[in-house]
ROSE-4610 file (N, C-alpha, C; in Angstrom, 1 decimal, always signed):
// ROSE-4610
residu = [M/M/M/S/S/S/V/V/V/K/K/K/E/E/E/S/S/S/I/I/I/H/H/H/Q/Q/Q/E/E/E/I/I/I/D/D/D/N/N/N/I/I/I/P/P/P/D/D/D/D/D/D/I/I/I/L/L/L/M/M/M/Q/Q/Q/V/V/V/Y/Y/Y/N/N/N/F/F/F/T/T/T/Q/Q/Q/F/F/F/L/L/L/V/V/V/Y/Y/Y/K/K/K/Q/Q/Q/E/E/E/N/N/N/E/E/E/K/K/K/L/L/L/A/A/A/K/K/K/L/L/L/A/A/A/Q/Q/Q/N/N/N/I/I/I/S/S/S/E/E/E/K/K/K/A/A/A/F/F/F/E/E/E/K/K/K/V/V/V/W/W/W/D/D/D/N/N/N/E/E/E/E/E/E/D/D/D/T/T/T/V/V/V/Y/Y/Y/D/D/D/N/N/N/L/L/L]
num = [1/1/1/2/2/2/3/3/3/4/4/4/5/5/5/6/6/6/7/7/7/8/8/8/9/9/9/10/10/10/11/11/11/12/12/12/13/13/13/14/14/14/15/15/15/16/16/16/17/17/17/18/18/18/19/19/19/20/20/20/21/21/21/22/22/22/23/23/23/24/24/24/25/25/25/26/26/26/27/27/27/28/28/28/29/29/29/30/30/30/31/31/31/32/32/32/33/33/33/34/34/34/35/35/35/36/36/36/37/37/37/38/38/38/39/39/39/40/40/40/41/41/41/42/42/42/43/43/43/44/44/44/45/45/45/46/46/46/47/47/47/48/48/48/49/49/49/50/50/50/51/51/51/52/52/52/53/53/53/54/54/54/55/55/55/56/56/56/57/57/57/58/58/58/59/59/59/60/60/60/61/61/61/62/62/62/63/63/63/64/64/64/65/65/65]
x = [-41.9/-41.3/-41.5/-40.5/-40.6/-41.3/-41.7/-42.4/-41.4/-40.1/-39.1/-38.9/-38.9/-38.7/-40.0/-41.1/-42.4/-42.3/-41.9/-41.8/-40.8/-39.6/-38.7/-39.2/-40.0/-40.6/-41.6/-42.4/-43.4/-42.7/-41.6/-40.9/-40.4/-39.9/-39.4/-40.5/-41.7/-42.8/-43.5/-43.1/-43.6/-43.0/-43.8/-43.3/-42.4/-41.4/-40.4/-41.1/-42.1/-42.8/-43.5/-43.8/-44.4/-43.4/-42.2/-41.2/-40.9/-40.9/-40.6/-41.7/-42.9/-44.0/-43.9/-43.4/-43.2/-42.1/-41.0/-39.9/-40.3/-41.0/-41.5/-42.4/-43.2/-44.1/-43.2/-42.3/-41.4/-40.7/-40.2/-39.5/-40.4/-41.7/-42.7/-42.9/-43.0/-43.3/-42.1/-40.9/-39.7/-39.7/-40.0/-40.0/-41.1/-42.2/-43.3/-43.0/-42.3/-41.9/-40.9/-39.9/-38.9/-39.5/-40.4/-41.1/-41.8/-42.5/-43.3/-42.3/-41.2/-40.2/-39.6/-39.3/-38.8/-39.9/-41.1/-42.2/-42.3/-42.3/-42.3/-41.1/-40.0/-38.8/-38.8/-39.3/-39.5/-40.5/-41.5/-42.5/-42.0/-41.2/-40.6/-39.6/-38.8/-37.8/-38.5/-39.6/-40.3/-41.1/-41.4/-42.2/-41.4/-40.2/-39.3/-39.3/-39.2/-39.1/-40.5/-41.6/-42.9/-43.4/-42.7/-43.2/-43.6/-42.8/-43.1/-44.3/-44.6/-45.7/-47.0/-46.9/-48.0/-48.4/-47.4/-47.6/-47.3/-48.3/-48.3/-49.7/-49.7/-51.0/-52.0/-51.5/-52.3/-53.1/-52.5/-53.2/-53.9/-54.0/-54.7/-56.1/-56.7/-58.1/-58.3/-57.3/-57.3/-57.1/-56.6/-56.3/-57.6/-58.7/-60.0/-60.9/-60.4/-61.2/-61.3]
y = [+12.1/+11.3/+9.8/+9.0/+7.6/+6.8/+5.7/+4.8/+4.5/+4.3/+4.0/+5.2/+6.4/+7.6/+7.8/+7.5/+7.6/+6.7/+5.5/+4.5/+4.9/+5.4/+5.9/+7.1/+7.9/+9.0/+8.5/+7.6/+7.0/+6.3/+5.5/+4.8/+5.8/+6.9/+7.9/+8.4/+8.3/+8.7/+7.6/+6.4/+5.3/+5.1/+4.9/+4.7/+3.5/+3.5/+2.4/+1.1/+1.1/-0.2/-0.8/-0.1/-0.7/-1.1/-0.5/-0.8/-2.3/-3.0/-4.5/-5.2/-4.8/-5.3/-5.0/-3.8/-3.4/-4.2/-4.4/-5.2/-6.6/-7.2/-8.6/-8.7/-7.7/-7.8/-7.7/-6.8/-6.8/-8.1/-8.7/-10.0/-11.0/-11.0/-12.0/-11.8/-10.6/-10.3/-10.8/-10.6/-11.1/-12.6/-13.2/-14.7/-15.3/-14.6/-15.1/-15.0/-14.0/-13.8/-14.8/-15.1/-16.1/-17.5/-17.7/-19.0/-19.3/-18.2/-18.4/-18.6/-17.9/-18.1/-19.6/-20.1/-21.4/-22.4/-22.2/-23.1/-23.2/-22.0/-21.9/-22.6/-22.4/-23.0/-24.5/-25.0/-26.5/-27.0/-26.3/-26.7/-26.8/-25.8/-25.8/-26.9/-27.2/-28.3/-29.6/-29.8/-31.1/-31.4/-30.3/-30.6/-31.5/-31.2/-32.1/-33.5/-33.7/-35.0/-35.8/-35.1/-35.7/-35.8/-35.3/-35.3/-36.7/-37.7/-39.0/-39.6/-39.2/-39.6/-38.9/-37.6/-36.9/-37.0/-37.1/-37.1/-38.4/-39.3/-40.6/-41.0/-41.9/-42.3/-42.9/-43.7/-44.4/-43.4/-42.2/-41.2/-40.1/-40.2/-39.1/-38.9/-40.0/-40.0/-39.0/-38.9/-38.0/-36.5/-36.3/-34.9/-34.1/-34.8/-34.1/-34.0/-34.5/-34.4/-33.0]
z = [+5.8/+6.9/+6.5/+6.6/+6.3/+7.4/+7.1/+8.2/+9.3/+8.9/+9.9/+10.9/+10.3/+11.1/+12.0/+11.5/+12.3/+13.4/+13.2/+14.3/+15.3/+14.9/+15.8/+16.7/+16.1/+16.8/+17.8/+17.4/+18.4/+19.5/+19.2/+20.3/+21.3/+20.9/+21.8/+22.8/+22.4/+23.3/+24.1/+23.9/+24.6/+26.0/+27.0/+28.3/+28.4/+29.3/+29.4/+29.7/+30.5/+30.9/+29.7/+28.6/+27.5/+26.4/+26.5/+25.4/+25.2/+26.3/+26.2/+25.4/+25.6/+24.8/+23.3/+23.0/+21.6/+21.0/+21.8/+21.3/+21.1/+22.0/+21.8/+20.6/+20.3/+19.2/+17.9/+17.8/+16.6/+16.4/+17.5/+17.4/+16.9/+17.3/+16.9/+15.4/+14.9/+13.5/+12.6/+13.1/+12.4/+12.4/+13.5/+13.6/+12.7/+12.6/+11.8/+10.3/+9.9/+8.5/+8.2/+9.0/+8.8/+8.7/+9.6/+9.6/+8.3/+7.8/+6.6/+5.4/+5.4/+4.3/+4.4/+5.6/+5.7/+5.2/+5.6/+5.2/+3.6/+3.0/+1.6/+0.9/+1.5/+0.9/+1.0/+2.2/+2.4/+1.4/+1.1/+0.2/-1.2/-1.6/-2.9/-3.1/-2.1/-2.1/-2.2/-1.5/-1.4/-2.7/-3.5/-4.7/-5.7/-5.8/-6.7/-6.2/-4.9/-4.4/-4.5/-4.5/-4.6/-6.0/-7.0/-8.4/-8.9/-8.6/-9.0/-8.4/-7.1/-6.4/-6.9/-7.2/-7.6/-9.0/-9.9/-11.3/-11.9/-11.7/-12.4/-12.8/-13.8/-14.4/-13.4/-12.5/-11.5/-10.7/-10.4/-9.5/-10.3/-11.6/-12.3/-11.9/-11.5/-11.1/-9.9/-9.1/-7.9/-8.2/-9.4/-9.8/-10.0/-10.3/-10.6/-9.3/-8.2/-7.0/-6.4]
């Protein structure tokens, strides 16, 4: 049985008053994953923009800190 099938089976046994909490938690997990992807993407995009600031001779002394 796959994880997805196991989850479906468990959901069928959860009382209705708890289902909204389960739904909210799954939405939180999806939001968290998307937020982490966006943060990583922004980091990757900004690296190119900051290359001149980070990689210059005047600032090499800070590379060893």
